[in-house]
C-alpha positions as CSV (number, residue, x, y, z in Angstrom):
1,K,89.4,78.6,110.6
2,L,90.6,79.9,113.8
3,L,94.1,80.2,114.4
4,N,95.0,81.8,117.8
5,K,92.8,84.2,119.7
6,Q,95.5,85.6,122.2
7,K,98.0,86.9,119.3
8,F,97.0,89.4,116.9
9,I,97.5,92.7,115.2
10,S,95.6,95.6,113.6
11,L,96.9,97.5,110.8
12,V,96.1,100.4,108.6
13,Y,97.9,100.7,105.0
14,A,97.5,104.2,103.6
15,E,98.7,105.7,100.7
16,Y,98.3,109.4,99.6
17,S,98.5,110.3,96.1
18,A,99.3,113.9,95.4
19,G,98.0,113.6,91.6
20,D,94.5,113.2,92.5
21,E,94.5,114.4,96.1
22,T,93.4,110.7,97.1
23,L,93.8,109.1,100.5
24,T,93.7,105.2,99.6
25,W,93.6,102.6,102.6
26,S,93.2,98.8,103.9
27,G,92.2,98.3,107.3
28,A,92.6,95.2,109.5
29,G,90.5,95.9,112.3
30,H,92.4,99.4,113.2
31,E,91.2,102.7,115.1
32,H,89.1,104.8,112.7
33,I,90.5,107.7,110.4
34,I,89.7,111.1,111.8
35,V,89.6,113.5,108.9
36,I,89.5,117.3,110.0
37,R,87.8,119.5,107.2
38,E,88.1,123.4,106.8
39,T,85.1,124.9,106.4
40,Q,83.8,128.3,104.9
41,K,82.8,129.3,108.7
42,G,86.1,128.4,110.4
43,E,84.7,125.4,112.2
44,P,86.4,122.2,111.5
45,Q,84.1,119.4,110.3
46,V,85.4,116.2,112.1
47,E,84.7,113.2,110.3
48,V,85.3,109.4,111.9
49,I,85.8,107.2,109.3
50,M,86.0,103.1,110.1
51,T,88.8,101.5,108.5
52,G,87.1,98.6,108.0
53,G,88.7,94.6,107.8
54,I,89.5,92.1,110.3
55,V,92.6,92.1,112.5
56,L,95.3,89.9,111.6
57,G,96.4,86.4,113.1
58,V,93.0,85.1,114.2
59,F,91.6,84.0,111.2
60,D,93.7,82.2,108.7
61,D,91.6,83.4,105.5
62,I,90.6,86.8,106.0
63,E,90.9,87.9,102.2
64,D,87.4,88.9,101.6
65,D,87.1,91.0,104.9
66,I,89.9,93.4,103.9
67,T,88.6,96.3,101.5
68,Q,90.2,99.2,99.8
69,K,88.6,102.5,100.3
70,S,89.3,106.0,99.5
71,I,88.6,110.2,100.2
72,T,89.4,113.0,98.6
73,L,91.5,115.5,100.7
74,N,90.8,119.3,100.3
75,K,93.5,121.8,100.6
76,G,94.0,122.4,104.2
77,D,92.3,118.9,105.6
78,K,93.9,117.0,108.2
79,V,94.2,113.3,108.8
80,V,94.7,111.9,112.3
81,L,95.9,108.2,112.6
82,Y,96.6,106.6,115.7
83,T,96.9,103.1,117.6
84,D,94.2,101.7,120.3
85,G,96.8,102.9,123.0
86,V,95.8,106.3,122.5
87,T,92.0,105.8,122.9
88,E,92.4,103.0,125.3
89,A,95.5,105.0,127.7
90,R,93.9,105.3,131.1
91,N,94.3,107.9,133.9
92,E,94.5,107.0,137.7
93,E,90.9,106.0,138.1
94,N,91.3,103.5,135.5
95,E,88.8,105.1,132.9
96,M,90.1,105.2,129.3
97,F,91.1,107.9,127.5
98,T,88.2,106.6,124.6
99,L,87.6,107.8,121.1
100,E,84.8,110.8,122.0
101,R,87.4,112.5,124.1
102,L,90.2,112.5,121.3
103,V,87.1,113.7,118.5
104,E,86.3,116.3,120.9
105,I,89.8,117.3,121.7
106,I,90.2,117.9,117.8
107,K,86.8,119.7,117.5
108,Q,87.9,122.3,120.3
109,A,91.5,122.6,119.1
110,P,92.3,126.3,117.5
111,P,93.5,126.4,114.0
112,L,97.1,124.4,114.3
113,S,99.5,122.8,111.5
114,A,99.5,119.4,111.6
115,Q,102.6,119.1,114.0
116,E,101.1,121.6,116.5
117,L,97.8,119.4,116.2
118,L,100.1,116.1,116.9
119,S,101.6,118.2,119.9
120,H,98.6,119.3,121.2
121,I,96.7,116.2,121.3
122,N,99.6,114.4,122.8
123,E,99.8,117.1,125.5
124,K,95.7,116.4,126.2
125,I,96.7,112.5,126.2
126,Q,99.5,112.9,128.4
127,H,97.6,115.1,130.9
128,Y,94.7,112.8,130.9
129,I,97.2,109.7,131.8
130,G,98.6,111.6,134.7
131,D,100.8,109.5,136.9
132,A,98.9,106.3,135.7
133,A,101.4,103.6,134.3
134,Q,101.3,103.7,130.5
135,Y,99.0,100.5,129.4
136,D,100.2,100.1,125.8
137,D,101.7,101.9,122.8
138,I,100.8,105.7,122.1
139,T,101.2,106.4,118.2
140,L,99.8,109.4,116.7
141,V,100.1,110.6,112.9
142,V,98.6,113.8,111.7
143,M,99.1,114.9,108.1
144,E,97.8,117.7,106.1
145,R,97.1,118.3,102.6
146,T,98.8,121.4,101.4
C-alpha cells in the first residue's frame, strides 16, 4: 500500500564486528557503499556495493524488501559511506557531482588515512560546488580496518 510519495528517508544501518572483521548492513534505498581494498601492486581496488532495500515512508509493508548483507574487511581496507547530498551536489552550471566522479576521486587519491581521505573527498566536493548554493546535506563517513 502506497503511503506518501512526497516524504521518505533512505537509511543504511551498519555494524562492524572486529571478531571476524565483518561489516554487516541493511539498506533502505540508501546510497551505495564504497570499499577501498589495498592490493599488492599498491593501487587501490574500489568496489561499489548497492546497499539494497527500498526507501522508508513510501510503502507501509517493506519487510520483504529489507535484506542483510556483509563483507569481510582486510587490514588497510577503507569504507566510504555518504548521503545523496554528495553525489547530487551541484556546481554553478547545475551539474551534479555524481557517483562516478566520487569513485574517480577515490581511485586517484594517494594513499591516505581514513581522516585524510575524508578531508580529501570533502575538499573536492567543495571545490566542485564552488559558489553554488548547497542543495542538500553533505555527510561523509570514512572508516578503516586497522
